[in-house]
C-alpha positions, -999 to 999 in steps of 0.1 A, spaced: -493 702 -427 -498 671 -443 -508 642 -422 -486 612 -424 -500 579 -431 -500 554 -404 -482 527 -424 -453 509 -409 -421 507 -427 -411 472 -437 -380 458 -421 -352 452 -445 -351 416 -455 -322 397 -442 -303 379 -468 -295 344 -457 -269 323 -474 -278 287 -475 -253 262 -461 -234 242 -486 -224 206 -479 -188 216 -483 -192 241 -454 -202 213 -431 -173 192 -443 -148 220 -436 -163 227 -402 -159 190 -393 -123 190 -405 -116 221 -385 -132 205 -354 -111 174 -358 -79 195 -362 -87 215 -331 -94 183 -312 -61 168 -322 -42 199 -312 -58 200 -278 -53 162 -273 -16 167 -282 -13 195 -257 -30 175 -230 -9 145 -237 23 166 -236 13 179 -202 0 145 -189 30 124 -198 55 141 -175 29 143 -148 23 105 -151 60 98 -150 63 119 -119 33 102 -103 48 67 -110 82 77 -96 65 92 -65 45 60 -59 76 39 -65 96 59 -40 67 59 -15 65 21 -18 103 17 -12 101 41 18 72 22 32 92 -11 28 121 5 48 97 16 76 81 -19 77 115 -36 79 126 -12 107 94 -18 126 98 -56 122 133 -54 135 123 -33 165 94 -56 172 116 -86 172 141 -69 195 113 -60 220 98 -94 218 131 -111 224 138 -89 254 103 -95 268 106 -132 263 140 -133 281 125 -113 311 94 -136 313 116 -168 311 138 -154 339 108 -146 360 93 -180 354 125 -198 364 128 -177 396 92 -184 404 96 -221 399 127 -222 421 110 -202 448 79 -224 447 100 -255 451 118 -240 481 85 -230 497 68 -263 490 98 -286 499 90 -287 537 53 -293 531 60 -321 506 85 -336 529 59 -338 557 36 -355 532 62 -380 523 67 -368 487 103 -364 476 112 -333 457 123 -341 422 155 -327 410 152 -302 382 149 -318 348 181 -318 327 179 -309 291 180 -339 268 211 -345 247 204 -344 210 210 -376 191 233 -374 161 217 -379 128 226 -412 113 253 -411 86 241 -412 51 247 -442 31 263 -438 -3 250 -457 -32 274 -481 -47 281 -472 -83 
């Protein structure tokens, strides 16, 4: 047999095509077109979501206002009731203290003062009309 030579076969040369400036221009136009399409799709999805979010926030704000008004009304009612109870207790305590201290004050020679009467309001003076 014939001995084969130990030479290596050359790889086939790859043919490369050089890029033309127009290829770069077309690629840029294609990228811009794809970007516009994607932006439109995102905007189409985002607009209803944004409207829904705005409506949700508006409704939540109104609801929070209602809860706040209810809480204020309840707070006023509770405060009014508590104030009435405290005033009744204070009035009873004053009367009881006067009763308990009356004999002691009498022995000391101090006369008990009668309860203070509320002052009558004065009427506002009548307005004077300017002579024309």
